[in-house]
N, CA, C, O and CB atoms as a CASP TS submission, in Angstrom:
PFRMAT TS
TARGET T0000
AUTHOR 0000-0000-0000
METHOD Language model
MODEL 1
PARENT N/A
ATOM      1  N   MET     1     249.459 149.287  51.606  1.00  0.00           N
ATOM      2  CA  MET     1     248.261 149.203  50.796  1.00  0.00           C
ATOM      3  C   MET     1     248.660 149.144  49.320  1.00  0.00           C
ATOM      4  O   MET     1     249.586 149.830  48.887  1.00  0.00           O
ATOM      5  CB  MET     1     247.321 150.405  51.072  1.00  0.00           C
ATOM      6  N   ILE     2     247.958 148.328  48.571  1.00  0.00           N
ATOM      7  CA  ILE     2     248.260 148.139  47.157  1.00  0.00           C
ATOM      8  C   ILE     2     247.534 149.187  46.329  1.00  0.00           C
ATOM      9  O   ILE     2     246.344 149.434  46.525  1.00  0.00           O
ATOM     10  CB  ILE     2     247.868 146.719  46.696  1.00  0.00           C
ATOM     11  N   ASP     3     248.253 149.793  45.414  1.00  0.00           N
ATOM     12  CA  ASP     3     247.673 150.789  44.522  1.00  0.00           C
ATOM     13  C   ASP     3     246.946 150.070  43.384  1.00  0.00           C
ATOM     14  O   ASP     3     247.592 149.404  42.575  1.00  0.00           O
ATOM     15  CB  ASP     3     248.771 151.751  43.966  1.00  0.00           C
ATOM     16  N   PRO     4     245.619 150.191  43.304  1.00  0.00           N
ATOM     17  CA  PRO     4     244.862 149.502  42.248  1.00  0.00           C
ATOM     18  C   PRO     4     245.325 149.859  40.837  1.00  0.00           C
ATOM     19  O   PRO     4     245.252 149.025  39.935  1.00  0.00           O
ATOM     20  CB  PRO     4     243.395 149.826  42.383  1.00  0.00           C
ATOM     21  N   GLN     5     245.796 151.077  40.638  1.00  0.00           N
ATOM     22  CA  GLN     5     246.252 151.479  39.306  1.00  0.00           C
ATOM     23  C   GLN     5     247.506 150.724  38.868  1.00  0.00           C
ATOM     24  O   GLN     5     247.723 150.516  37.675  1.00  0.00           O
ATOM     25  CB  GLN     5     246.522 152.973  39.279  1.00  0.00           C
ATOM     26  N   SER     6     248.321 150.319  39.822  1.00  0.00           N
ATOM     27  CA  SER     6     249.540 149.586  39.457  1.00  0.00           C
ATOM     28  C   SER     6     249.214 148.211  38.884  1.00  0.00           C
ATOM     29  O   SER     6     250.011 147.650  38.132  1.00  0.00           O
ATOM     30  CB  SER     6     250.456 149.436  40.675  1.00  0.00           C
ATOM     31  N   LEU     7     248.057 147.666  39.229  1.00  0.00           N
ATOM     32  CA  LEU     7     247.669 146.356  38.711  1.00  0.00           C
ATOM     33  C   LEU     7     247.383 146.384  37.215  1.00  0.00           C
ATOM     34  O   LEU     7     247.417 145.342  36.560  1.00  0.00           O
ATOM     35  CB  LEU     7     246.452 145.849  39.450  1.00  0.00           C
ATOM     36  N   GLU     8     247.105 147.554  36.672  1.00  0.00           N
ATOM     37  CA  GLU     8     246.842 147.673  35.238  1.00  0.00           C
ATOM     38  C   GLU     8     248.036 147.210  34.412  1.00  0.00           C
ATOM     39  O   GLU     8     247.864 146.767  33.276  1.00  0.00           O
ATOM     40  CB  GLU     8     246.492 149.116  34.881  1.00  0.00           C
ATOM     41  N   TYR     9     249.231 147.305  34.959  1.00  0.00           N
ATOM     42  CA  TYR     9     250.453 146.975  34.231  1.00  0.00           C
ATOM     43  C   TYR     9     250.939 145.554  34.483  1.00  0.00           C
ATOM     44  O   TYR     9     251.859 145.083  33.813  1.00  0.00           O
ATOM     45  CB  TYR     9     251.536 147.941  34.600  1.00  0.00           C
ATOM     46  N   LEU    10     250.332 144.876  35.436  1.00  0.00           N
ATOM     47  CA  LEU    10     250.776 143.532  35.799  1.00  0.00           C
ATOM     48  C   LEU    10     249.882 142.467  35.175  1.00  0.00           C
ATOM     49  O   LEU    10     248.691 142.690  34.959  1.00  0.00           O
ATOM     50  CB  LEU    10     250.798 143.371  37.317  1.00  0.00           C
ATOM     51  N   ARG    11     250.462 141.321  34.892  1.00  0.00           N
ATOM     52  CA  ARG    11     249.731 140.170  34.381  1.00  0.00           C
ATOM     53  C   ARG    11     250.073 138.968  35.242  1.00  0.00           C
ATOM     54  O   ARG    11     251.114 138.936  35.900  1.00  0.00           O
ATOM     55  CB  ARG    11     250.067 139.901  32.882  1.00  0.00           C
ATOM     56  N   CYS    12     249.201 137.993  35.233  1.00  0.00           N
ATOM     57  CA  CYS    12     249.431 136.778  36.008  1.00  0.00           C
ATOM     58  C   CYS    12     250.675 136.065  35.476  1.00  0.00           C
ATOM     59  O   CYS    12     250.738 135.755  34.287  1.00  0.00           O
ATOM     60  CB  CYS    12     248.190 135.841  35.950  1.00  0.00           C
ATOM     61  N   PRO    13     251.665 135.800  36.330  1.00  0.00           N
ATOM     62  CA  PRO    13     252.887 135.143  35.869  1.00  0.00           C
ATOM     63  C   PRO    13     252.690 133.664  35.552  1.00  0.00           C
ATOM     64  O   PRO    13     253.567 133.039  34.956  1.00  0.00           O
ATOM     65  CB  PRO    13     253.962 135.289  36.906  1.00  0.00           C
ATOM     66  N   ILE    14     251.564 133.106  35.938  1.00  0.00           N
ATOM     67  CA  ILE    14     251.293 131.692  35.694  1.00  0.00           C
ATOM     68  C   ILE    14     250.679 131.484  34.313  1.00  0.00           C
ATOM     69  O   ILE    14     250.853 130.421  33.716  1.00  0.00           O
ATOM     70  CB  ILE    14     250.362 131.132  36.773  1.00  0.00           C
ATOM     71  N   ASP    15     249.971 132.473  33.802  1.00  0.00           N
ATOM     72  CA  ASP    15     249.305 132.377  32.501  1.00  0.00           C
ATOM     73  C   ASP    15     250.346 132.415  31.384  1.00  0.00           C
ATOM     74  O   ASP    15     251.012 133.436  31.211  1.00  0.00           O
ATOM     75  CB  ASP    15     248.273 133.524  32.322  1.00  0.00           C
ATOM     76  N   PRO    16     250.506 131.325  30.617  1.00  0.00           N
ATOM     77  CA  PRO    16     251.511 131.305  29.555  1.00  0.00           C
ATOM     78  C   PRO    16     251.262 132.354  28.468  1.00  0.00           C
ATOM     79  O   PRO    16     252.205 132.805  27.817  1.00  0.00           O
ATOM     80  CB  PRO    16     251.555 129.934  28.928  1.00  0.00           C
ATOM     81  N   GLN    17     250.012 132.740  28.269  1.00  0.00           N
ATOM     82  CA  GLN    17     249.667 133.729  27.250  1.00  0.00           C
ATOM     83  C   GLN    17     249.860 135.164  27.748  1.00  0.00           C
ATOM     84  O   GLN    17     249.880 136.101  26.951  1.00  0.00           O
ATOM     85  CB  GLN    17     248.228 133.530  26.802  1.00  0.00           C
ATOM     86  N   ARG    18     250.002 135.334  29.060  1.00  0.00           N
ATOM     87  CA  ARG    18     250.130 136.647  29.713  1.00  0.00           C
ATOM     88  C   ARG    18     248.942 137.556  29.401  1.00  0.00           C
ATOM     89  O   ARG    18     249.098 138.767  29.244  1.00  0.00           O
ATOM     90  CB  ARG    18     251.429 137.330  29.275  1.00  0.00           C
ATOM     91  N   GLU    19     247.754 136.955  29.314  1.00  0.00           N
ATOM     92  CA  GLU    19     246.539 137.719  29.056  1.00  0.00           C
ATOM     93  C   GLU    19     245.744 137.997  30.328  1.00  0.00           C
ATOM     94  O   GLU    19     245.011 138.983  30.401  1.00  0.00           O
ATOM     95  CB  GLU    19     245.670 136.984  28.065  1.00  0.00           C
ATOM     96  N   ALA    20     245.887 137.131  31.328  1.00  0.00           N
ATOM     97  CA  ALA    20     245.101 137.253  32.551  1.00  0.00           C
ATOM     98  C   ALA    20     245.572 138.443  33.381  1.00  0.00           C
ATOM     99  O   ALA    20     246.767 138.620  33.618  1.00  0.00           O
ATOM    100  CB  ALA    20     245.188 135.963  33.375  1.00  0.00           C
ATOM    101  N   THR    21     244.630 139.239  33.809  1.00  0.00           N
ATOM    102  CA  THR    21     244.959 140.393  34.641  1.00  0.00           C
ATOM    103  C   THR    21     244.905 140.005  36.115  1.00  0.00           C
ATOM    104  O   THR    21     244.410 138.936  36.471  1.00  0.00           O
ATOM    105  CB  THR    21     243.996 141.566  34.355  1.00  0.00           C
ATOM    106  N   LEU    22     245.412 140.872  36.949  1.00  0.00           N
ATOM    107  CA  LEU    22     245.348 140.672  38.390  1.00  0.00           C
ATOM    108  C   LEU    22     244.247 141.553  38.950  1.00  0.00           C
ATOM    109  O   LEU    22     244.091 142.707  38.549  1.00  0.00           O
ATOM    110  CB  LEU    22     246.711 140.985  39.067  1.00  0.00           C
ATOM    111  N   VAL    23     243.489 140.999  39.875  1.00  0.00           N
ATOM    112  CA  VAL    23     242.340 141.684  40.452  1.00  0.00           C
ATOM    113  C   VAL    23     242.600 141.914  41.933  1.00  0.00           C
ATOM    114  O   VAL    23     243.060 141.015  42.637  1.00  0.00           O
ATOM    115  CB  VAL    23     241.033 140.870  40.236  1.00  0.00           C
ATOM    116  N   LEU    24     242.308 143.109  42.397  1.00  0.00           N
ATOM    117  CA  LEU    24     242.459 143.457  43.808  1.00  0.00           C
ATOM    118  C   LEU    24     241.099 143.375  44.479  1.00  0.00           C
ATOM    119  O   LEU    24     240.124 143.964  44.014  1.00  0.00           O
ATOM    120  CB  LEU    24     243.077 144.875  43.978  1.00  0.00           C
ATOM    121  N   GLU    25     241.050 142.633  45.582  1.00  0.00           N
ATOM    122  CA  GLU    25     239.800 142.467  46.311  1.00  0.00           C
ATOM    123  C   GLU    25     240.010 142.895  47.760  1.00  0.00           C
ATOM    124  O   GLU    25     240.943 142.438  48.421  1.00  0.00           O
ATOM    125  CB  GLU    25     239.299 140.996  46.232  1.00  0.00           C
ATOM    126  N   GLU    26     239.162 143.749  48.236  1.00  0.00           N
ATOM    127  CA  GLU    26     239.201 144.230  49.624  1.00  0.00           C
ATOM    128  C   GLU    26     240.554 144.852  49.996  1.00  0.00           C
ATOM    129  O   GLU    26     240.950 144.817  51.161  1.00  0.00           O
ATOM    130  CB  GLU    26     238.891 143.081  50.576  1.00  0.00           C
ATOM    131  N   HIS    27     241.246 145.407  49.036  1.00  0.00           N
ATOM    132  CA  HIS    27     242.527 146.093  49.236  1.00  0.00           C
ATOM    133  C   HIS    27     243.632 145.210  49.795  1.00  0.00           C
ATOM    134  O   HIS    27     244.695 145.716  50.155  1.00  0.00           O
ATOM    135  CB  HIS    27     242.331 147.249  50.149  1.00  0.00           C
ATOM    136  N   ILE    28     243.404 143.889  49.877  1.00  0.00           N
ATOM    137  CA  ILE    28     244.456 143.024  50.405  1.00  0.00           C
ATOM    138  C   ILE    28     244.676 141.760  49.582  1.00  0.00           C
ATOM    139  O   ILE    28     245.776 141.208  49.590  1.00  0.00           O
ATOM    140  CB  ILE    28     244.130 142.643  51.814  1.00  0.00           C
ATOM    141  N   ARG    29     243.657 141.295  48.875  1.00  0.00           N
ATOM    142  CA  ARG    29     243.792 140.056  48.115  1.00  0.00           C
ATOM    143  C   ARG    29     244.007 140.361  46.642  1.00  0.00           C
ATOM    144  O   ARG    29     243.310 141.188  46.055  1.00  0.00           O
ATOM    145  CB  ARG    29     242.554 139.167  48.300  1.00  0.00           C
ATOM    146  N   VAL    30     244.969 139.690  46.064  1.00  0.00           N
ATOM    147  CA  VAL    30     245.242 139.840  44.638  1.00  0.00           C
ATOM    148  C   VAL    30     245.129 138.455  44.018  1.00  0.00           C
ATOM    149  O   VAL    30     245.760 137.502  44.477  1.00  0.00           O
ATOM    150  CB  VAL    30     246.665 140.481  44.373  1.00  0.00           C
ATOM    151  N   TYR    31     244.322 138.357  42.976  1.00  0.00           N
ATOM    152  CA  TYR    31     244.159 137.059  42.333  1.00  0.00           C
ATOM    153  C   TYR    31     244.078 137.206  40.820  1.00  0.00           C
ATOM    154  O   TYR    31     243.839 138.291  40.291  1.00  0.00           O
ATOM    155  CB  TYR    31     242.910 136.355  42.862  1.00  0.00           C
ATOM    156  N   CYS    32     244.283 136.079  40.138  1.00  0.00           N
ATOM    157  CA  CYS    32     244.258 136.029  38.679  1.00  0.00           C
ATOM    158  C   CYS    32     242.812 136.063  38.197  1.00  0.00           C
ATOM    159  O   CYS    32     241.949 135.375  38.743  1.00  0.00           O
ATOM    160  CB  CYS    32     244.984 134.759  38.154  1.00  0.00           C
ATOM    161  N   SER    33     242.557 136.867  37.172  1.00  0.00           N
ATOM    162  CA  SER    33     241.199 136.994  36.636  1.00  0.00           C
ATOM    163  C   SER    33     240.725 135.723  35.937  1.00  0.00           C
ATOM    164  O   SER    33     239.519 135.515  35.803  1.00  0.00           O
ATOM    165  CB  SER    33     241.132 138.159  35.669  1.00  0.00           C
ATOM    166  N   ASN    34     241.639 134.874  35.491  1.00  0.00           N
ATOM    167  CA  ASN    34     241.244 133.641  34.797  1.00  0.00           C
ATOM    168  C   ASN    34     241.163 132.436  35.718  1.00  0.00           C
ATOM    169  O   ASN    34     240.104 131.822  35.846  1.00  0.00           O
ATOM    170  CB  ASN    34     242.214 133.347  33.685  1.00  0.00           C
ATOM    171  N   CYS    35     242.264 132.095  36.357  1.00  0.00           N
ATOM    172  CA  CYS    35     242.305 130.842  37.119  1.00  0.00           C
ATOM    173  C   CYS    35     242.046 131.012  38.611  1.00  0.00           C
ATOM    174  O   CYS    35     241.944 130.021  39.335  1.00  0.00           O
ATOM    175  CB  CYS    35     243.632 130.189  36.929  1.00  0.00           C
ATOM    176  N   ARG    36     241.941 132.232  39.073  1.00  0.00           N
ATOM    177  CA  ARG    36     241.633 132.538  40.474  1.00  0.00           C
ATOM    178  C   ARG    36     242.740 132.176  41.456  1.00  0.00           C
ATOM    179  O   ARG    36     242.482 132.054  42.653  1.00  0.00           O
ATOM    180  CB  ARG    36     240.388 131.828  40.872  1.00  0.00           C
ATOM    181  N   VAL    37     243.959 132.003  40.975  1.00  0.00           N
ATOM    182  CA  VAL    37     245.102 131.805  41.867  1.00  0.00           C
ATOM    183  C   VAL    37     245.290 133.088  42.655  1.00  0.00           C
ATOM    184  O   VAL    37     245.233 134.185  42.100  1.00  0.00           O
ATOM    185  CB  VAL    37     246.405 131.427  41.071  1.00  0.00           C
ATOM    186  N   GLN    38     245.513 132.941  43.954  1.00  0.00           N
ATOM    187  CA  GLN    38     245.686 134.116  44.806  1.00  0.00           C
ATOM    188  C   GLN    38     247.168 134.317  45.109  1.00  0.00           C
ATOM    189  O   GLN    38     247.887 133.371  45.432  1.00  0.00           O
ATOM    190  CB  GLN    38     244.875 133.970  46.121  1.00  0.00           C
ATOM    191  N   PHE    39     247.604 135.559  44.998  1.00  0.00           N
ATOM    192  CA  PHE    39     248.990 135.910  45.290  1.00  0.00           C
ATOM    193  C   PHE    39     249.052 136.613  46.638  1.00  0.00           C
ATOM    194  O   PHE    39     248.259 137.511  46.923  1.00  0.00           O
ATOM    195  CB  PHE    39     249.587 136.807  44.173  1.00  0.00           C
ATOM    196  N   LYS    40     249.996 136.195  47.453  1.00  0.00           N
ATOM    197  CA  LYS    40     250.150 136.766  48.788  1.00  0.00           C
ATOM    198  C   LYS    40     250.678 138.193  48.693  1.00  0.00           C
ATOM    199  O   LYS    40     251.405 138.548  47.765  1.00  0.00           O
ATOM    200  CB  LYS    40     251.092 135.900  49.645  1.00  0.00           C
ATOM    201  N   THR    41     250.295 138.992  49.671  1.00  0.00           N
ATOM    202  CA  THR    41     250.800 140.358  49.750  1.00  0.00           C
ATOM    203  C   THR    41     251.406 140.581  51.128  1.00  0.00           C
ATOM    204  O   THR    41     251.005 139.972  52.120  1.00  0.00           O
ATOM    205  CB  THR    41     249.670 141.392  49.466  1.00  0.00           C
ATOM    206  N   ARG    42     252.378 141.468  51.152  1.00  0.00           N
ATOM    207  CA  ARG    42     253.011 141.813  52.427  1.00  0.00           C
ATOM    208  C   ARG    42     253.500 143.244  52.335  1.00  0.00           C
ATOM    209  O   ARG    42     254.267 143.597  51.439  1.00  0.00           O
ATOM    210  CB  ARG    42     254.189 140.838  52.772  1.00  0.00           C
ATOM    211  N   GLU    43     253.056 144.046  53.254  1.00  0.00           N
ATOM    212  CA  GLU    43     253.452 145.453  53.328  1.00  0.00           C
ATOM    213  C   GLU    43     253.257 146.168  51.993  1.00  0.00           C
ATOM    214  O   GLU    43     254.091 146.973  51.579  1.00  0.00           O
ATOM    215  CB  GLU    43     254.905 145.567  53.767  1.00  0.00           C
ATOM    216  N   GLY    44     252.158 145.864  51.337  1.00  0.00           N
ATOM    217  CA  GLY    44     251.823 146.538  50.087  1.00  0.00           C
ATOM    218  C   GLY    44     252.513 146.000  48.849  1.00  0.00           C
ATOM    219  O   GLY    44     252.335 146.538  47.755  1.00  0.00           O
ATOM    220  N   MET    45     253.299 144.941  49.008  1.00  0.00           N
ATOM    221  CA  MET    45     254.000 144.334  47.870  1.00  0.00           C
ATOM    222  C   MET    45     253.338 143.004  47.529  1.00  0.00           C
ATOM    223  O   MET    45     252.949 142.244  48.416  1.00  0.00           O
ATOM    224  CB  MET    45     255.519 144.130  48.188  1.00  0.00           C
ATOM    225  N   ILE    46     253.214 142.732  46.230  1.00  0.00           N
ATOM    226  CA  ILE    46     252.599 141.488  45.773  1.00  0.00           C
ATOM    227  C   ILE    46     253.696 140.473  45.486  1.00  0.00           C
ATOM    228  O   ILE    46     254.658 140.767  44.777  1.00  0.00           O
ATOM    229  CB  ILE    46     251.719 141.726  44.508  1.00  0.00           C
ATOM    230  N   ASN    47     253.543 139.280  46.040  1.00  0.00           N
ATOM    231  CA  ASN    47     254.478 138.192  45.780  1.00  0.00           C
ATOM    232  C   ASN    47     253.975 137.442  44.544  1.00  0.00           C
ATOM    233  O   ASN    47     252.984 136.717  44.625  1.00  0.00           O
ATOM    234  CB  ASN    47     254.611 137.230  47.027  1.00  0.00           C
ATOM    235  N   LEU    48     254.644 137.607  43.410  1.00  0.00           N
ATOM    236  CA  LEU    48     254.227 136.980  42.158  1.00  0.00           C
ATOM    237  C   LEU    48     255.006 135.705  41.842  1.00  0.00           C
ATOM    238  O   LEU    48     255.069 135.284  40.687  1.00  0.00           O
ATOM    239  CB  LEU    48     254.383 137.958  41.023  1.00  0.00           C
ATOM    240  N   ILE    49     255.589 135.099  42.850  1.00  0.00           N
ATOM    241  CA  ILE    49     256.296 133.835  42.651  1.00  0.00           C
ATOM    242  C   ILE    49     255.243 132.726  42.553  1.00  0.00           C
ATOM    243  O   ILE    49     254.536 132.462  43.526  1.00  0.00           O
ATOM    244  CB  ILE    49     257.322 133.553  43.824  1.00  0.00           C
ATOM    245  N   PRO    50     255.132 132.078  41.394  1.00  0.00           N
ATOM    246  CA  PRO    50     254.073 131.082  41.197  1.00  0.00           C
ATOM    247  C   PRO    50     254.065 129.965  42.239  1.00  0.00           C
ATOM    248  O   PRO    50     252.996 129.543  42.679  1.00  0.00           O
ATOM    249  CB  PRO    50     254.208 130.475  39.835  1.00  0.00           C
ATOM    250  N   GLN    51     255.229 129.485  42.636  1.00  0.00           N
ATOM    251  CA  GLN    51     255.303 128.382  43.594  1.00  0.00           C
ATOM    252  C   GLN    51     254.799 128.770  44.984  1.00  0.00           C
ATOM    253  O   GLN    51     254.521 127.892  45.801  1.00  0.00           O
ATOM    254  CB  GLN    51     256.728 127.887  43.694  1.00  0.00           C
ATOM    255  N   GLU    52     254.678 130.050  45.261  1.00  0.00           N
ATOM    256  CA  GLU    52     254.207 130.505  46.568  1.00  0.00           C
ATOM    257  C   GLU    52     252.762 131.000  46.528  1.00  0.00           C
ATOM    258  O   GLU    52     252.237 131.475  47.536  1.00  0.00           O
ATOM    259  CB  GLU    52     255.107 131.607  47.084  1.00  0.00           C
ATOM    260  N   ALA    53     252.125 130.889  45.373  1.00  0.00           N
ATOM    261  CA  ALA    53     250.739 131.333  45.228  1.00  0.00           C
ATOM    262  C   ALA    53     249.788 130.336  45.892  1.00  0.00           C
ATOM    263  O   ALA    53     250.134 129.174  46.106  1.00  0.00           O
ATOM    264  CB  ALA    53     250.379 131.507  43.736  1.00  0.00           C
ATOM    265  N   ILE    54     248.597 130.809  46.208  1.00  0.00           N
ATOM    266  CA  ILE    54     247.561 129.968  46.809  1.00  0.00           C
ATOM    267  C   ILE    54     246.653 129.487  45.686  1.00  0.00           C
ATOM    268  O   ILE    54     246.000 130.284  45.013  1.00  0.00           O
ATOM    269  CB  ILE    54     246.745 130.747  47.912  1.00  0.00           C
ATOM    270  N   LEU    55     246.623 128.180  45.494  1.00  0.00           N
ATOM    271  CA  LEU    55     245.826 127.603  44.416  1.00  0.00           C
ATOM    272  C   LEU    55     244.341 127.613  44.765  1.00  0.00           C
ATOM    273  O   LEU    55     243.982 127.555  45.941  1.00  0.00           O
ATOM    274  CB  LEU    55     246.288 126.175  44.118  1.00  0.00           C
ATOM    275  N   PRO    56     243.475 127.687  43.752  1.00  0.00           N
ATOM    276  CA  PRO    56     242.037 127.667  44.023  1.00  0.00           C
ATOM    277  C   PRO    56     241.600 126.290  44.532  1.00  0.00           C
ATOM    278  O   PRO    56     242.288 125.293  44.317  1.00  0.00           O
ATOM    279  CB  PRO    56     241.246 128.043  42.753  1.00  0.00           C
ATOM    280  N   ASP    57     240.463 126.248  45.201  1.00  0.00           N
ATOM    281  CA  ASP    57     239.925 124.986  45.711  1.00  0.00           C
ATOM    282  C   ASP    57     239.807 123.969  44.581  1.00  0.00           C
ATOM    283  O   ASP    57     239.383 124.301  43.475  1.00  0.00           O
ATOM    284  CB  ASP    57     238.551 125.208  46.380  1.00  0.00           C
ATOM    285  N   GLY    58     240.180 122.746  44.868  1.00  0.00           N
ATOM    286  CA  GLY    58     240.071 121.670  43.893  1.00  0.00           C
ATOM    287  C   GLY    58     241.275 121.524  42.981  1.00  0.00           C
ATOM    288  O   GLY    58     241.302 120.633  42.132  1.00  0.00           O
ATOM    289  N   CYS    59     242.256 122.372  43.141  1.00  0.00           N
ATOM    290  CA  CYS    59     243.467 122.299  42.313  1.00  0.00           C
ATOM    291  C   CYS    59     244.654 122.088  43.244  1.00  0.00           C
ATOM    292  O   CYS    59     244.919 122.901  44.129  1.00  0.00           O
ATOM    293  CB  CYS    59     243.654 123.602  41.437  1.00  0.00           C
ATOM    294  N   GLU    60     245.360 120.984  43.029  1.00  0.00           N
ATOM    295  CA  GLU    60     246.465 120.687  43.931  1.00  0.00           C
ATOM    296  C   GLU    60     247.848 121.014  43.378  1.00  0.00           C
ATOM    297  O   GLU    60     248.831 121.007  44.118  1.00  0.00           O
ATOM    298  CB  GLU    60     246.422 119.259  44.293  1.00  0.00           C
ATOM    299  N   ARG    61     247.929 121.305  42.055  1.00  0.00           N
ATOM    300  CA  ARG    61     249.230 121.632  41.455  1.00  0.00           C
ATOM    301  C   ARG    61     249.067 122.697  40.381  1.00  0.00           C
ATOM    302  O   ARG    61     248.023 122.791  39.737  1.00  0.00           O
ATOM    303  CB  ARG    61     249.889 120.370  40.856  1.00  0.00           C
ATOM    304  N   LEU    62     250.108 123.496  40.196  1.00  0.00           N
ATOM    305  CA  LEU    62     250.086 124.545  39.170  1.00  0.00           C
ATOM    306  C   LEU    62     249.796 123.968  37.786  1.00  0.00           C
ATOM    307  O   LEU    62     249.088 124.586  36.991  1.00  0.00           O
ATOM    308  CB  LEU    62     251.421 125.298  39.151  1.00  0.00           C
ATOM    309  N   GLU    63     250.337 122.797  37.500  1.00  0.00           N
ATOM    310  CA  GLU    63     250.181 122.186  36.183  1.00  0.00           C
ATOM    311  C   GLU    63     248.727 121.836  35.861  1.00  0.00           C
ATOM    312  O   GLU    63     248.382 121.629  34.698  1.00  0.00           O
ATOM    313  CB  GLU    63     251.032 120.943  36.095  1.00  0.00           C
ATOM    314  N   ARG    64     247.891 121.769  36.870  1.00  0.00           N
ATOM    315  CA  ARG    64     246.482 121.400  36.673  1.00  0.00           C
ATOM    316  C   ARG    64     245.568 122.600  36.433  1.00  0.00           C
ATOM    317  O   ARG    64     244.371 122.429  36.205  1.00  0.00           O
ATOM    318  CB  ARG    64     245.986 120.633  37.872  1.00  0.00           C
ATOM    319  N   LEU    65     246.111 123.785  36.482  1.00  0.00           N
ATOM    320  CA  LEU    65     245.299 124.983  36.241  1.00  0.00           C
ATOM    321  C   LEU    65     244.856 125.032  34.781  1.00  0.00           C
ATOM    322  O   LEU    65     245.614 124.630  33.899  1.00  0.00           O
ATOM    323  CB  LEU    65     246.090 126.266  36.608  1.00  0.00           C
ATOM    324  N   PRO    66     243.648 125.515  34.508  1.00  0.00           N
ATOM    325  CA  PRO    66     243.158 125.585  33.122  1.00  0.00           C
ATOM    326  C   PRO    66     244.098 126.348  32.187  1.00  0.00           C
ATOM    327  O   PRO    66     244.268 125.955  31.033  1.00  0.00           O
ATOM    328  CB  PRO    66     241.793 126.238  33.096  1.00  0.00           C
ATOM    329  N   CYS    67     244.702 127.419  32.666  1.00  0.00           N
ATOM    330  CA  CYS    67     245.601 128.198  31.802  1.00  0.00           C
ATOM    331  C   CYS    67     246.847 127.399  31.433  1.00  0.00           C
ATOM    332  O   CYS    67     247.400 127.590  30.350  1.00  0.00           O
ATOM    333  CB  CYS    67     246.009 129.506  32.496  1.00  0.00           C
ATOM    334  N   GLN    68     247.293 126.516  32.309  1.00  0.00           N
ATOM    335  CA  GLN    68     248.459 125.691  32.012  1.00  0.00           C
ATOM    336  C   GLN    68     248.123 124.625  30.974  1.00  0.00           C
ATOM    337  O   GLN    68     248.919 124.345  30.077  1.00  0.00           O
ATOM    338  CB  GLN    68     248.989 125.034  33.292  1.00  0.00           C
ATOM    339  N   LYS    69     246.949 124.040  31.103  1.00  0.00           N
ATOM    340  CA  LYS    69     246.514 123.039  30.121  1.00  0.00           C
ATOM    341  C   LYS    69     246.354 123.688  28.751  1.00  0.00           C
ATOM    342  O   LYS    69     246.767 123.126  27.736  1.00  0.00           O
ATOM    343  CB  LYS    69     245.184 122.375  30.561  1.00  0.00           C
ATOM    344  N   ARG    70     245.754 124.867  28.731  1.00  0.00           N
ATOM    345  CA  ARG    70     245.542 125.598  27.478  1.00  0.00           C
ATOM    346  C   ARG    70     246.883 125.999  26.875  1.00  0.00           C
ATOM    347  O   ARG    70     247.070 125.913  25.662  1.00  0.00           O
ATOM    348  CB  ARG    70     244.660 126.851  27.713  1.00  0.00           C
ATOM    349  N   GLY    71     247.812 126.434  27.713  1.00  0.00           N
ATOM    350  CA  GLY    71     249.124 126.856  27.233  1.00  0.00           C
ATOM    351  C   GLY    71     249.930 125.709  26.660  1.00  0.00           C
ATOM    352  O   GLY    71     250.621 125.881  25.656  1.00  0.00           O
ATOM    353  N   SER    72     249.854 124.526  27.288  1.00  0.00           N
ATOM    354  CA  SER    72     250.614 123.386  26.779  1.00  0.00           C
ATOM    355  C   SER    72     250.017 122.850  25.491  1.00  0.00           C
ATOM    356  O   SER    72     250.735 122.264  24.681  1.00  0.00           O
ATOM    357  CB  SER    72     250.671 122.281  27.821  1.00  0.00           C
ATOM    358  N   ALA    73     248.724 123.037  25.283  1.00  0.00           N
ATOM    359  CA  ALA    73     248.079 122.576  24.053  1.00  0.00           C
ATOM    360  C   ALA    73     248.514 123.408  22.858  1.00  0.00           C
ATOM    361  O   ALA    73     248.510 122.915  21.730  1.00  0.00           O
ATOM    362  CB  ALA    73     246.560 122.625  24.196  1.00  0.00           C
ATOM    363  N   SER    74     248.890 124.658  23.087  1.00  0.00           N
ATOM    364  CA  SER    74     249.278 125.532  21.980  1.00  0.00           C
ATOM    365  C   SER    74     250.765 125.438  21.638  1.00  0.00           C
ATOM    366  O   SER    74     251.208 126.007  20.640  1.00  0.00           O
ATOM    367  CB  SER    74     248.929 126.959  22.314  1.00  0.00           C
ATOM    368  N   LYS    75     251.540 124.721  22.465  1.00  0.00           N
ATOM    369  CA  LYS    75     252.967 124.576  22.193  1.00  0.00           C
ATOM    370  C   LYS    75     253.184 123.509  21.122  1.00  0.00           C
ATOM    371  O   LYS    75     252.536 122.463  21.154  1.00  0.00           O
ATOM    372  CB  LYS    75     253.740 124.215  23.486  1.00  0.00           C
ATOM    373  N   PRO    76     254.081 123.760  20.185  1.00  0.00           N
ATOM    374  CA  PRO    76     254.345 122.752  19.158  1.00  0.00           C
ATOM    375  C   PRO    76     255.036 121.533  19.753  1.00  0.00           C
ATOM    376  O   PRO    76     255.836 121.651  20.681  1.00  0.00           O
ATOM    377  CB  PRO    76     255.201 123.344  18.036  1.00  0.00           C
ATOM    378  N   GLN    77     254.724 120.377  19.218  1.00  0.00           N
ATOM    379  CA  GLN    77     255.339 119.133  19.670  1.00  0.00           C
ATOM    380  C   GLN    77     256.749 119.027  19.106  1.00  0.00           C
ATOM    381  O   GLN    77     256.986 119.403  17.958  1.00  0.00           O
ATOM    382  CB  GLN    77     254.489 117.909  19.248  1.00  0.00           C
ATOM    383  N   ALA    78     257.680 118.523  19.897  1.00  0.00           N
ATOM    384  CA  ALA    78     259.075 118.382  19.441  1.00  0.00           C
ATOM    385  C   ALA    78     259.279 117.061  18.738  1.00  0.00           C
ATOM    386  O   ALA    78     260.386 116.766  18.287  1.00  0.00           O
ATOM    387  CB  ALA    78     260.050 118.499  20.620  1.00  0.00           C
TER
END
């Protein structure tokens, strides 16, 4: 079981700004408060590997998430 208090210290690893928090739903689902990406859990541990996350409906790639578009817009051009 995931300890809800431990989520206070974690941030979504996909959010370039590291502002999005993780939300626990029904004691088993963990998702990003901004983009709604869901992170898998196993035996009370959260898998925060972005490539293994479950993308929200209508999004087929990590690069298409709103937080990724927003993050790339704030990066200086080379």
